[in-house]
Every structure is written in structure tokens, then in C-alpha cells.
NUTOR-535971 format. One record per residue: y, x, z negated of N, C-alpha, C in turn. Coordinates in steps of 0.001 Angstrom, whole numbers, padded with zeros to 6 digits, always signed. Layout:
<nodes>
YXZYXZYXZ...
</nodes>
This chain:
<nodes>
+031275-013792+014131+031245-014889+013629+029640-015544+013624+028987-015816+012640+027659-016435+012430+027993-018016+012581+028251-018683+013501+028805-019900+013458+027707-020757+012898+026433-020703+013154+025302-021452+012566+025229-021447+011022+025186-020077+010543+024994-020055+009226+026223-020741+008513+027436-020423+008945+028439-020920+008525+028498-022529+008575+027907-022972+009330+027906-024654+009410+026790-025057+008523+025810-024217+008115+024944-024614+007132+025633-024501+005804+026464-023439+005569+027040-023064+004130+027993-024355+003985+028691-024757+004981+029671-025866+005009+028808-027231+004548+027761-027567+005280+027068-028553+004608+026437-028681+003316+026409-027484+002889+025867-027674+001345+026950-027981+000497+028249-028020+000821+029334-028791+000277+028987-030322+000147+028740-031036+001396+028321-032318+001358+027090-032564+000416+026110-031738+000581+024793-031968-000397+025018-031807-001521+025949-030955-002055+026397-030828-003448+027115-032038-004018+027997-032584-003354+028718-033863-003751+027793-035096-003636+026953-035165-002939+026041-036285-003103+024974-036305-004091+024407-035116-004359+023350-034882-005325+023773-034892-006644+025120-034374-006901+026122-034439-008128+025992-035993-008764+026467-036819-007715+026521-038132-007901+025306-038915-008338+024370-038724-007409+023017-039249-007790+022501-038603-009039+022624-037499-009385+022180-037051-010515+022609-037507-012129+023942-037562-012100+024585-038001-013108+024719-039496-013298+025004-040306-012308+025214-041702-012170+024097-042601-011950+023112-042064-010885+022063-042634-010531+020937-042680-011320+020404-041324-011673+019181-041024-012444+019451-040934-013997+020479-040200-014217+020607-039785-015816+021291-041320-016190+021931-041866-015596+022360-043572-015736+023618-043384-016522+024536-042194-016473+025613-042066-017015+026968-042701-016456+026842-043962-016412+027791-044744-015674+027944-046115-016410+029023-046148-017317+030185-044964-017633+029616-043895-018473+030323-042917-018650+029973-041738-019282+029824-042176-020714+028683-041412-021558+028784-041521-022984+030073-041477-023498+030633-042273-024464+031909-042073-025193+032192-041044-026158+033223-040581-026022+033546-039347-026911+033549-039705-028410+033541-041025-028553+033818-041423-030098+032410-041789-030581+031214-041799-029890+029932-042130-030370+029621-041238-031534+028927-041573-032810+028521-041101-033796+027412-040156-033558+027027-039335-034400+025912-038508-034196+024603-039212-034019+024436-040314-034777+023040-040911-034637+023068-041482-033292+024422-042005-032759+024345-042723-031498+024191-041659-030564+024335-040394-030568+024221-039599-029563+022667-039078-029589+022196-038957-030782+020699-038794-030879+019897-039907-030334+020160-040900-030365+019282-042133-030000+019460-042045-028412+020817-041911-028128+020915-041835-026415+019734-040735-025793+019621-039474-026288+018737-038538-025796+017160-038829-026252+017176-039731-027188+015942-040036-027472+015369-041053-026406+016050-041995-026444+015568-043279-025407+015675-043007-023901+016340-042073-023590+016659-042045-021988+016089-040530-021677+015250-040105-022605+015114-038777-022456+014375-038398-021197+013572-038987-020437+013022-038730-019153+013994-038751-018175+014858-040021-018036+015767-040134-017117+016812-038946-017166+017052-038721-018355+018272-037405-018448+017609-036176-017988+016279-036095-018275+015788-034675-017966+015769-034552-016441+015512-035749-015528+015166-035619-014206+016880-035504-013631+017606-036572-013936+018949-036515-013363+019713-035070-013590+019334-034538-014764+020301-033411-015116+019907-032141-014401+018350-032207-014260+017798-031174-013569+018318-031130-012210+018411-032438-011531+018978-032486-010329+020380-031671-010256+021301-032081-011168+022507-031410-010814+022406-030045-011206+021717-029696-011960+021360-028102-012333+021207-027407-011094+020029-028087-010101+019581-027361-009027+020630-027348-007933+021547-028540-007804+022443-028755-006840+023787-028021-006895+024010-027759-007877+025289-026958-008383+025394-025711-007713+024146-024878-007492+024297-023663-006659+024860-023704-005299+024838-025017-004686+025181-025116-003307+026740-025049-003232+027348-025161-004176+028738-025056-004144+029160-023471-003840+028447-022502-003973+028719-021294-003729+028560-020999-002176+027656-021412-001420+027791-021207+000137+028808-022047+000747+029190-022999-000014+030473-023929+000507+031682-023059+000525+031797-022351-000753+032994-021387-001185+033052-020420-000034+031914-019762+000065+031905-018677+001345+032320-019135+002548+031702-020504+003058+032325-020879+004154+033639-020862+004451+034460-021446+003270+035985-021722+002985+036535-020383+002991+035990-019283+002370+036497-018025+002360+036505-017279+003747+035602-017450+004474+035739-016936+005889+036746-017516+006707+036914-018769+006356+038167-019162+007381+039554-018710+006854+039416-018304+005328+040887-017891+004882+041062-016533+005393+039617-015811+005461+039945-014216+006083+040318-014155+007680+040049-015344+008110+040629-015429+009637+042201-015527+009546+042666-016237+008364+044094-016355+008321+044611-015003+007732+044115-014563+006659+044703-013331+006004+044507-011907+006822+043274-011765+007552+043273-010738+008247+042249-009639+007374+042477-008498+007752+041428-007483+007043+041757-007297+005543+042810-007551+004949+043069-007661+003614+043267-009363+003255+042330-009599+002476+042342-011097+002171+041961-011380+000600+042954-010922-000200+043028-011284-001659+042677-012741-001914+043447-013734-001373+043314-015035-001472+041997-015451-001236+041481-015322-000192+039984-015615-000062+038817-014984-001167+039361-013743-001421+038601-013144-002568+038571-014037-003977+040101-014468-004361+040330-015369-005614+039360-016668-005403+039533-017202-004153+038954-018467-004139+037572-018293-004212+036819-017497-003694+035500-017370-003821+034927-016856-005483+035788-015957-006151+035514-015853-007288+035832-017246-008096+036799-017933-007850+037012-019315-008614+035909-020275-008402+035156-020067-007460+034184-020939-007098+033028-020679-008226+032569-019532-008673+031707-019206-009810+032461-020094-010957+033381-020185-011206+034060-020919-012416+033524-022359-012470+033588-022868-010915+033359-024428-010873+031827-024487-011068+031138-023629-010590+029665-023831-010789+029524-023820-012356+030042-022797-012880+029746-022680-014442+029860-023942-015147+031105-024511-014711+031712-025843-015291+030598-026831-015166+029802-026839-014219+028693-027899-014358+027270-027352-014809+026942-026006-014224+025642-025489-014508+025592-025410-016017+026382-024929-016832+026696-024652-018488+026187-026035-019019+026984-027009-018989+026566-028298-019741+025401-028898-019178+024714-028859-017775+023616-029326-017420+022402-028690-018422+022478-027173-018492+021256-026909-019434+021559-026841-020809+022737-027390-021379+022856-027798-022587+022232-029242-022909+022622-030197-022032+021925-031442-021951+020524-031439-021712+019811-030416-020887+018531-030576-020886+017856-029810-022029+018463-028916-022908+018100-028527-024138+018025-029580-025204+019069-030469-025108+019173-031433-026097+018172-032485-025754+017687-032822-024631+016848-033748-024187+015387-033439-024469+015099-031988-024769+013957-031143-024783+013177-031758-026055+013847-031759-027201+013050-032163-028392+014184-033014-029318+014791-033935-028830+015843-034549-029623+015466-035155-031098+013969-035527-030985+013533-036077-032367+013525-035100-033376+013367-033608-033210+013593-032926-034021+014615-032090-034469+015596-032425-033785+017062-031871-033919+018021-032670-034724+018825-031943-035437+019729-032799-036457+020750-033682-035507+021115-034649-035886+021820-035487-034871+023160-034882-034668+023808-033905-035959+025287-033502-035852+025087-032315-034816+024041-031531-034841+024016-030642-033885+023747-031047-032531+023153-032182-032131+023045-032671-030785+024742-033261-030382+025318-033928-031339+026928-034308-031153+027684-033050-030734+027511-032104-031583+028196-030642-031029+028040-030225-029718+026654-030126-029465+026372-029558-028157+026847-030680-026932+026714-031917-027196+027220-032777-026296+028885-032606-026192+029406-032520-027116+030920-032313-026947+031243-031133-026134+030415-029997-026565+030797-028763-025848+030497-029062-024380+029314-029643-024044+029186-029964-022511+029870-030589-021744+030710-031791-022508+031419-032604-021761+032738-031875-021853+033221-030917-022702+034399-030077-022558+034292-029357-021423+033101-028661-021096+033013-027938-019791+032841-028913-018611+032131-029843-018523+031998-030688-017346+033036-031434-016860+034064-031895-017685+035238-032651-017540+036560-031782-017852+036512-030969-018804+037817-030324-019335+037926-028927-018847+036780-028252-017927+037146-026964-017562+037696-027079-016049+039116-027341-016255+040035-027599-015169+040299-026308-014361+040657-025169-015209+041328-024187-014505+040606-023468-013325+039293-023240-013202+038892-022777-012000+039044-023686-010650+038956-024855-010603+039279-025736-009662+040578-025775-009302+041522-025792-010387+043076-025812-009931+043332-024512-009423+042887-023638-009858+043408-022129-009161+042837-021868-007682+041631-022467-007601+040887-022413-006312+041719-023299-005236+042116-024596-005692+042817-025200-004846+044260-024676-004465+044833-024131-005558+046313-023441-005115+046115-022308-004163+045207-021432-004337+045056-020317-003370+044680-020798-002193+043818-021655-001902+043487-022446-000651+044552-022718+000024+045457-023678-000847+046903-024317-000065+047794-023199+000128+048070-022264-000584+049015-020979-000160+048446-020319+001125+047143-020241+001066+046658-019441+002202+046883-020219+003606+046493-021561+003580+046873-022311+004664+048286-022418+005193+049173-022194+004237+050548-022562+004537+051160-021005+004847+050349-019970+004501+050884-018786+005115+050608-018411+006566+049788-019411+007101+049463-018832+008593+050640-019452+009496+051075-018495+010398+052129-018996+011270+051514-020012+012170+052552-020982+012389+052125-022179+013398+051176-021914+014473+051338-020904+015409+050416-020657+016321+049325-019806+016067+048841-019781+014762+047568-019072+014405+047101-019908+013264+047033-021231+013237+046319-022043+012164+044832-022107+012374+044107-021971+011299+042805-022035+011456+042549-023585+010653+042962-023837+009571+043199-025259+009046+044442-025736+009455+044389-027115+009517+045722-027877+009877+046640-027706+008665+047925-027780+008874+048993-027249+007638+048898-028275+006556+048632-029703+006972+048658-030681+005897+047802-030359+004874+046821-029769+005421+045740-029375+004262+046095-028537+003231+046987-027729+003549+047801-026640+002431+048348-027587+001581+049488-028364+001876+049837-029465+001096+048768-030126+000334+047758-030511+000802+046937-031568+000245+046324-030655-000969+046058-029383-000731+045311-028721-001803+046221-028350-002788+047493-028305-002683+048509-027905-003799+048418-029337-004711+048651-030573-004038+048721-031888-004505+047470-031976-005554+046276-031830-004821+044916-032203-005585+044864-030944-006853+045476-029778-006833+045394-029030-007914+046207-029619-009274+047242-030229-008810+048096-031033-009851+047013-031930-010427+046507-032923-009513+045543-033756-010181+044252-033502-011082+044009-032111-010869+042924-031565-011565+043442-031317-013203+044482-031296-013025+045242-030781-014569+045092-031783-015557+044788-032941-015598+044577-033812-016722+043063-033438-017594+042491-032617-017107+041161-032243-018013+041794-031450-019173+043044-030944-019206+043483-030148-020457+043552-031056-021568+043452-032398-021425+043642-033370-022536+042293-033608-023021+041003-033148-022905+039867-033385-023247+039803-033273-024474+040221-032082-025232+040076-031906-026589+040702-032917-027486+041761-033473-027028+042722-034247-027972+042571-035767-028100+041491-036393-027268+041432-037624-027310+039967-038118-027405+039703-039204-028088+038247-039657-028428+038340-040965-027728+039392-041619-027213+039356-042965-026589+040620-043050-025600+040711-043997-024705+041877-044000-023994+041595-043291-022628+042777-043538-021869+042698-043001-020525+042519-041269-020452+043001-040856-021365+042690-039268-021587+041850-038690-022115+040649-039547-022608+039309-039057-023036+038676-038572-021976+037279-037874-022301+036466-037366-021346+036101-038410-020405+035737-039516-020797+035409-040868-019897+036483-041726-019452+037896-041403-019553+038845-042042-019221+039303-042251-018149+040031-043261-017684+040667-043532-016305+041252-042360-015653+041971-041718-016475+042784-040499-015823+042055-039284-015881+041600-038841-017085+041264-037635-017209+039598-037422-016497+038857-038604-016410+037574-038407-015810+037783-039127-014251+038121-040481-014140+038039-040994-012852+039039-040622-011843+040176-040218-012264+041340-039691-011339+040739-038245-011033+040595-037465-011815+040144-036219-011643+038806-036049-010877+037721-036798-011058+036423-036936-010303+036884-037309-008774+037689-038330-008877+037983-038807-007435+038715-037763-006609+039752-036989-007162+040459-035892-006677+039530-035000-006192+038590-034559-006998+037461-033529-006679+036552-033994-005540+036349-035270-005511+035480-035604-004516+036248-035749-003323+037451-036209-003349+038204-036030-002050+038200-034758-001296+038503-033827-002375+038857-032534-002161+037409-031891-001269+036183-031942-001817+035200-031832-001159+034910-032580+000181+035175-033698+000244+034954-034279+001579+035842-033748+002698+037058-033706+002150+038227-033183+003298+037945-031669+003611+037516-031049+002474+037500-029263+002913+036183-029395+003669+035159-029993+003542+033862-030125+004387+034170-030506+005673+034990-031365+005940+035225-031930+007425+036210-030841+007841+037383-030445+007273+038349-029430+007988+037488-028018+008160+036512-027386+007249+035552-026526+007487+034921-026501+008640+034350-027471+008953+033481-027740+010082+034238-027706+011391+035482-028290+011196+036489-028458+012492+037187-027028+012792+037207-026195+011746+037825-024967+011963+036619-023865+012664+035421-024342+012696+034380-023390+013264+034433-023766+014777+034184-022687+015904+033789-023044+016987+032666-023641+017299+032893-024769+018334+033878-024633+019361+035016-025577+019007+035205-025951+017671+036183-026884+017370+037513-026368+016929+037421-025086+016838+038525-024612+015957+039981-024975+016573+041039-025258+015585+042236-025891+016017+042999-024845+016701+042973-023506+016459+043776-022423+016995+042742-021056+017160+043005-020190+018042+042273-018920+018191+042678-018157+016738+041389-017661+016198+042069-016902+014936+042831-015731+015056+043767-015558+014181+044578-014359+014299+044030-013003+014411+044653-012030+014921+044019-010622+015209+044461-009761+014000+044211-009991+012723+044810-009124+011833+045893-010010+010914+046433-009203+009931+047129-009969+008915+048460-010623+009436+049098-011444+008751+050324-011913+009031+051309-011933+008150+052536-012034+008264+053498-011982+007407+054402-013228+007087+053643-014320+007433+054281-015565+007194+054060-015798+005676+054853-016959+005129+054905-017306+003624+054838-018761+003734+054454-019106+002474+054377-020832+002337+055554-021232+002892+055360-022498+003185+056532-023131+003719+057409-024029+002522
</nodes>
């Protein structure tokens, strides 16, 4: 095990969480997020007035999003220690990470395209592109949900004497997977707690994702030598979820 490389991969998750927040809220200034109910002319005005700030802030999140991949690889390595030579759940987790990256990378480049020449683009086109971007950014819940589910089941499948992650982390992943589900409401509400800027659909989900990032970062660091909770298993196991 290349512990030094895995440690840097794990720290990439922390950098991702910090830079994502700075880019969206601090530099682009989307605190609160633009409302889904804004008209086409209002969306056009937003991208014309804050053109430079949006370009800088969204460029930051487009760049930092790739840091989620090494973080997911670090998690997969710990899952492989649990599963042994055959590690389907670790492979699913790593694949789901690509969906989570796309959920940020795709809208980021849409917003950058919108900020490139907003004065020449019909407002209704900007509005449609903005809708699609937020559908991805807030409403693409499935990859993160499946990712948390497979991590949870993998952790709970480890025998008590061969734990890599603490058992409570498995249950936490399953509960947080449930908290990611409100993203499914994004296409149905233009205002209120279930809109893309709402208390439940955005703030509850964003908080759950941030908590997941922070706890998985800490737990993955603790799982690496010399801090590992238990010696890694020598091969697969036959334990099932509790």
C-alpha cells in the first residue's frame, strides 16, 4: 500500500469541499442561489452584471471538481481491503464518483458559456441553459446516493474483527444516502423548500454532502497506516450487512 499517495488522494477531498464552497458562494456570489422563478431577462441581467465574478468563481469549481476522483480512489482502496481480491462494491463506488464529478463539471461549463457573451445570447436561451445547469448541480442525486449506499453496505459487510472503517460509518452512509434524495424534486418546484434553492432540496442536501465529505475524509485518513482501526483482512469475507 502506497500510504503517502493515498493520504494525498484523501486530502484532495478536503480541498474539493473548500474550493467548491469558495467558488460558488464566495467568488461567484451565489449566496443565496439564483431563484428558479427568475424570468429570462433577470437571468440575462445576472450574467451580464456579474460576468467577471461568475467566470472566476465557476472556473474555480470546474477546476477543483476533478479532485473528487482521487478522493474516491482513496475510499475504494479501503473498500478493497474489506472485500478482498473480488471487490465489486469498490468498483461501483469509484464509477459513481464519475457521476458526482459530472454533476458539477457539466453545469460549471454551461455557466461559463453563459457568461462568455451573455449580451449576444437571447435571454430565453440563457434561462434554459441555467435551468439545465441547476438540474444537474442540485438535482443529479442518483450517483451520490448510490455511492453512499455501496460504501455503507461494504463497511457493514466487514466482520467485527476485520474492520477498516468504523461500523457506525456504514450506517451513517446509508442515512446520508436518504438525505440526498430530495434532489428528485428539482423539476417540480419553482419556489419553496423543494425548489433548487430551497431549504430542503438545496440546504439539507448540501449540508449532508458536506458532512459526508468531512467524515469520509477523516475516517479514510484514520484507516491508513499507522492509524488503521484493525489489521486488513487477508482475502474476501462472507459477512453480510447487519
